[in-house]
N, C-alpha and C positions, 0 to 999 in steps of 0.2 A: 308599233312605237317604238322609235329609233329614238338613239342618245343623242340630243344636241352636240352641235359643235360648239367647242371652248367660247369663240366669239359670241355666239348667239344667244349661249348660255349667261353671258357677262350683260348683253343688252338687254336681253329679260329681266335681268336682274336690277339694272339701272331703272327700268320702268316699274317694276314691281315695288321700290323703294319708292317713287313717285305719287303712286297709289295709296303709299302707308304712309305717307305722310315724312318721308326721310331724305337725307340729303343723298340725290345720286352719285354725286362725287365720292363720298365718305362708303359709299355703298358699292363703286364700283374698285376702289381699295381694297375692301374687305373681299372683294370678288378674286381677286388678282393676287393677294395673298394667301387666300386660303386654297386655289387650286394649285398652285406653286408647292404647296405642303403637299397636298393630295398626292401631284405628280413624283417629287423628287424623287422616289424610287424607281421608275422606270427609265430605263437606256433610251439616251437619245431625248429625253422630253424636254429638255430646254430648249429645243429647236424649233417644237410643234407650239409651244406655250408662247416662246418671242414671236412668232408668227401670227397666232390666234391674237394675241394683243395688240399687234401692229408694232413692234419698236426690233430694232437692229437688236441681231442672234448678239447675245452676254450671258454667259454661265453668271457671270457673275451677279448679273438683276435678277435673274433667275433662283439663285442661292438664296440673295438676300431678302426677296419675298418670301420662299419657303421658309429660313427661319423665325421671320416675323409673322407666319399665318399656322405655326405647328401649334401654337395652343390651340387652336380652332378647329384640331380634330378632333378635341375632347370636351370643347366646351362651346356654348352659342357665342357667336360674334358679338359685338356691343349693339350692334343695331337689331340685330335680331333679340338681344334682351330688351332690349327701348322697344321693338316695337311688341313682345308679348305682352311687356307691363303697362303699353297705350294699350292694350287690348280691343282694338280698333278691327273694323270689320275685312282689313288687308293687311294684316298680321300675319296670319297662316300662309298668304301668300309668298312674303318674303320670306320666309323661313323655307318653302317649298323651292324659290329661286335659287336660293343657296344650294340646296340639297342638291339641284340640279345641275349646278357650279362642277361639286365634288363629283358625280356622275359620268360628267365631259371631262373632267382633269384627268381623270381613271385610264383614260382611253389616249393620252397623249404617250408618244414615245412610241417603246416597245412594251403596250400593257401588262404588266405580271400581277400572280396575287397579291403582293403585297399592297399596289396602290389598290387593289378592289378592296380588298378589308379595309385601309385606309379612308377610300370611301362611304363604303358604306357603314362606317361609326363616324364619323365628319360628319357627315348627311344625318344620321338619327341625334348627335348631336345639337343641330342646329331646331331638330323640330320639337323636340320636348315642351319646350314653353309655350308653344301655342294649344299645347292638347291639353294642359293642367287644368282641368275643374276644381273650382274651390269645395265643392260640394260631388257626393256622388248623383249619378242620375236615376231617376226613378226607372221600374221594371219597363215600362213602355216606352221610355226612351234607348233601355239598354238592349232591350228587342230591336228597336228600328236598327239604331248601331251595328246590329249583330247582323240584320239582313242587306245594312247597306256594305259591309265589309264581305258579306258573300257575293252580291252584285258586281264586286270592283273587284274580286280574287282572279277571275280571269284574267284582267287586262294586266293585274300587278304582276301578274306570274310570267305573264307574256314580254311583257316590260324588263323583267330579270333576265328571263331566258335571251334575248335579243342583246341585252348589255353582255352578255357573258360569248355569246358568238361573235359580237363585232370584236372585241376584246381579243378573240382566239384568230381571228381574221386581220387582225391587225398584226398581230406574234409573226405568222407564219407569214406572212407578205413579204419575203425576199427582197424586193424590189426595191424596198425602203432603207435595207443596209446599205453601209459604206465597206464595204471589205478592207481598204485600206486603213480603216479607223481602227482603236483601241480605248479601252477605258471603258468608263460609261458615258461618253459621251462623244457619240461617232460623228465625224467630220468635222472634230474642234480646231484642226491644225488652221494654220492662218487665219482662226477669226482674230481680230483685238477684239481687247476686251474693254470696252469704255469704263469710266469712272463709275461706281453700284449707285445706281438711283431706282426709285423704283418709277416703273413705266406709266406713262402720259394717263391720266384718266380718262375711258371713252367720253363723248360729250352725252349728256341726258338727253333723251328724245326731245323730240320736237314740239312745242307749244306748252314746255314743263318748266316752269320758273322755279331754279336751283334755291336750295333751304340755306338759310343760314345756322347760325348754330341752335337756334331756338327750334327743335323738332314740332314743334306744335304749329310755327308758321305756318299758313295755307298756302296750298298749294295746286297748279293748274294739273289736273291727271286727264293724260289721255283717255279718249274715248271709250267704255269697255268694249270689248267684241260681242257678237251678235249672242253666242252662248254665256257670255260672261252677264249681257245686261237682264236677261231670261231670270237668271239666278238670283236670288230674294238675298239681300248685304244680312250675314250673322250678325244680331246683336252683341253688345260689346259685354263680353264677362266680368261678375262682379269680381272688383279688386278682393286680397285673399286678405282675412284676418290676422293678426297676431298670431292667434294661434293655430292656424294654419302653418303659419310660416314655422313657427316653431315643432309642430308636429314635423314639418319638412324636417326640421333640423333633427328629432328625435329616429326618426327613420334610416340615419345615417348607419353605415355600422359603426362598430367602435366609438372611439371619442368620445368617452367619459366624462373627462376632466374637461373637455372643449366645450360639450354640450352644457356643461353646471354651467361655467363662465358666460357664456353667451347668453343664457337665462336671468343670471344675474346681475350681466351688464343692462339686458332688456328692462328686468323691475328696474334699476334706477333710474335708465335716462326715461322711460316713462313717464315714473312720480314725477321726477322734474321736470319733465313737459306738462305734466298737469298742473304743478304747482307754479309755472310760468304764465297757463294758460288764466288760471284764478288769480291772477295778479301777484303772486307770493313771492319774496324775496328766494334765491336759491344761489349754493353755492356754486362756482364756476366747473362743471364737469366735461373734463372733453372727451370728445365722441370715438378718437381716432386710438388704431387697435395695434397691436406690435403681436404678429404671427410668428412664432419661431419652431423648427420643425425641420426634418430632413425632407428630400422630396415625396413627391407621391401621398403624402400624410393628410388631404382633403383641405387645404389652405385656401385655394379658389374655390374650390365647392360650399366652403363657408363665408368665403366673403361675398358670395353672391346672395345664400339665404341672408348675413346682414344687410346686404343693400335691402331685401325686403323686408324683412323685421324693422328697421329703422324708418320705411317709408310709411310701413302699418300703424305705428305709433306717430306717427307726425310731426318726423325729425327730418324727413329728407321729403322733396318732393316729386320724385320720379324714382329713383329705386333700381334707377340701372347700374352695372359694373363697367368700368374703362381698366384693363388690366395689361400694363406698358412694365417694360424695363428700362435697362439706361440709353439702349440705342435709341428710343422712342422720347426720350427727355433730351438728351443731350445732342447738339448739332456740331459742325465741323469750325465754327470758328466762335470766338469771345463773342458776346451780345447777338449771336443767335440761339443762343441754348436757351435763354431766357425768353425767346418768344416762342419758340418750340414747346415749350414747357408750358408756359401759359396758355398756349393751343391746345396742349393734352390737356389740362385741368379743365379747362371753357365744357371740352366734350364730358366732363364728369360732373361738372354743377347738377345738382338734385340728385347726386347717386353717390357713388363708393368709386374712388380713385386707390386701384392696388398696383405695387410696387414691387414688383418681385427680385429678391436680392436685390436690394436697394441700397445695400452697403459698396455695392459696385461704384456707386455713387463716389465714394471718397477717394482721396489721395492725387486729385490732378483740380485745375483752378473751371473745368469746363463741368466736373462734379456738383464742384461747391457752387456754381453759378444757378445750375439746376436744384442744390438745395436750397439757397436763398430765395429763388422763386418759387418754391412750393410752401416753403414757410410763409411768405406773402401771400400766395393766393390763402391757404390754411386761414388764414387773418382775414382777409377780407371778404371769404364767402364761408365764413366760421357755422355760419347759421344755416347752409345747404350744402354743405361737401364736408365728405370723412373720406380722410387718406389712412389708408392698410398699408405696412411694409410686412414684408416678409424678407425669412432668408434662416441660415443657420444661426444658433443662438447667440455664439462667443461673437463674431463677426456684426452680428446686429446688436449687440451691446454697446461695442466699440461705434458704430457709427449713430448710436442715440446718443452718446456720451462726448462727441466730438462736437454735437452742433447746442448751443445754449436752445435755440429756438425750438430745436425737435424735443430734447428734454422736457422741455416745459409743456408739449403738445400730446407726448407719449407716453402715459403713464400704465396703462395695461397692456401688459405681456398676458399674452395665450400659446401654451403650449402644445404644441400637437405631437403624441408619443406614434413611434414606429407601429403598423400592424402586427397581430400575432398571426401565425398562419392559419389558423380557423380561420380569424377576419379576413385574411386573404382568398383563403377557399371562397367564403360568403362571398365578398367582392365580386371574382370571377363569376360566382353562379349570380350574383343581381345585374349586373352590366349584359349579360349574357339575353337574359330574360328581358331588360330594356331593351334589347335589339334585335327581340321577338326570333332569341334561339335557341333551341333546346339541348342540353348537354347530354350525350348518350353515355351507356354505362361504361364506366373506366374513363372518364375525360377527367373529372376531379381527381382520381389517381396519380394520373400523368403529370397533372397541373400539382401538385406535393409531388411528385419525383421532381421535376425539373425546379420547384422551388426550395427543394432540399439542397439543392447544387450552388444554390446562387449566395454567393457573400453578402453577408448582412450586415457593411458598413455604412458610411453616411452617405454612400454615392447609391446604394440598392434605391431600386424605383419604388419601393411599398405599392400602393394602389395602381400606379403607371406602370411600374411592370406587369399587373393584373391587365390592365387596359391593352398594354404591346403584345402581350401575348393572346388575347383575345384578337386583339387587328389582326395578328397573323395568320390566325387560325382560321377565321372568317376569309383571308383573300385565298390561302388554302382549301378551304371548304367550296367556293365557287369555281377553282380549279380542277376539282375534283369531278364535279358536276358537271365541266365544259362540254363535255362529249356524249349528257344524257340530253336526248332529244325532250321530253316528259318526264320529268322530275317528277314525284308526286309533294304533297305539301311538307310530308314527313319530313323527306329528306332534303325539300328547303331551308325545313328549319332546324337540323339534327346536327350538331358537330360531333366528332368520332375522336378517339384519342390519336388515330393517324394524322390529324389536321393539326396539332398541338405540337407536331415532329418536324422540324427544320430539317429536310432531308440533304440536306449541304452540311451540317454537323456529320461530324464523327459516327459511327456506329458504334464507336468505344465508349461506353459510359461506367461510372463508378462500378455500378451492379457487376459489372461481364469481369471486371477484374479482381472480387470474390470468388475465392477458391470454395466449389462444394463441400458438403459437411463432411461426405464419405471421403475425401481426398486423401492420400498417402500426404504425411508431413512433407517438406523438402528439405533437403541436409544441408549442411553447406556445400558446393559446388569446390570439388578438387579438379586443376587446370595439372594433365601432365609435364612432367618434368623438361624444363629446357633441353633440347642437346647437347651433347656435348664434341668437341673436336674428334674423339675415338669413333663415338656413332655414327 
């Protein structure tokens, strides 16, 4: 089994989108930005990326795509979430196609451990949504799943080793290097930078009907391959109940105040929906929410759960989450921003539109145009659209108070507290387990040592810090095993303390600067007197 090229992986992604009833053009865009985000740490990756997607070499276009795709290294893309919500037989196929895009992107340029770790976690982030079953399987089903895993294990291990060897061969291929180049982008001299824009979306496969905004519209899927035709279609999974969504919320580490408030909101809105269904009058209750807190405190994760909870109680028809920031709402010219913002809102109809650092829309006429369009969308689609705005507490208060239309629609603020050290240790362990990694002796101690060195101000990443550290550790773990021909399953699963240590950092740590307990105290240093003319 070999890693597909990025162009092949993107083409397969478009086919998987059509089979799952998704927009192939939107799928291609997801693949482009996700692949750039995975590959951005590889030296010279932008040259390979531009060639694979069929555009002129442009470092700006590559980095623009990478910035837009970074959030999907830790969470499912909107279409992956939408496919999982639909629970169709082809939902898993789309998630696996996204995972293949991640693995292909890791080999662009000069592959390194950072890209390997990013690819591993990004691929895992796309897959969980298609595996979560609302009920535990019976004992016979568990035995069958166990036998199936054992049957597939040799192929999985072979694929892992092949990817590692391919990455190593690419790194050691000196014919690809430009000896006259410097910096992170070899061969950059003389390259003209066009206006940053997302590369053209590859055309959908022949015979496919491009989807409109409604993902439920019928499409003509390409005929399945011979081996796929013989495989029976998986029955759709039953939708989760509100109790199951709330149980998933309770499984999150920390966030006690957030869990309590979400449960309160759920109870209020559920009763309100039941009263409306029964023909009773009900006060106007806003569904839109304000999430305040420092980065990495779980705001996006909770927003995704809110989308599922609201769907399960009948407030939303689809339950997908669409996450955006200012760059995806504001255009370069007045008049275009309203169109761009309305198109983004249309993708969120039936679900939740999550706007990170929403206060960045303050301060100019472009942002004001986006805000006014959002207010109109919230009014026109108030029965099937929920908006959650997130960011730091004080700027968020200013943002809401500056626009009366927002102030009347956002009345509930949920505060996300920073995680404690113990919670961050638990988060690191939980993330590792969900990615099928075991923590060797001393790993959590090394995590705590590095955590103690961090400045815990508003710029600290909280859970994002734990994820970044795990991502880098996974990359170093893969690099450590790259020359092992047949690593054992335990070796493939186990992270060691050395995998958490960045070899490029100075070996001098605060611990090395502390003198031993039995050291003699050092007194004041006496310098010899300056020489005189007579001496």
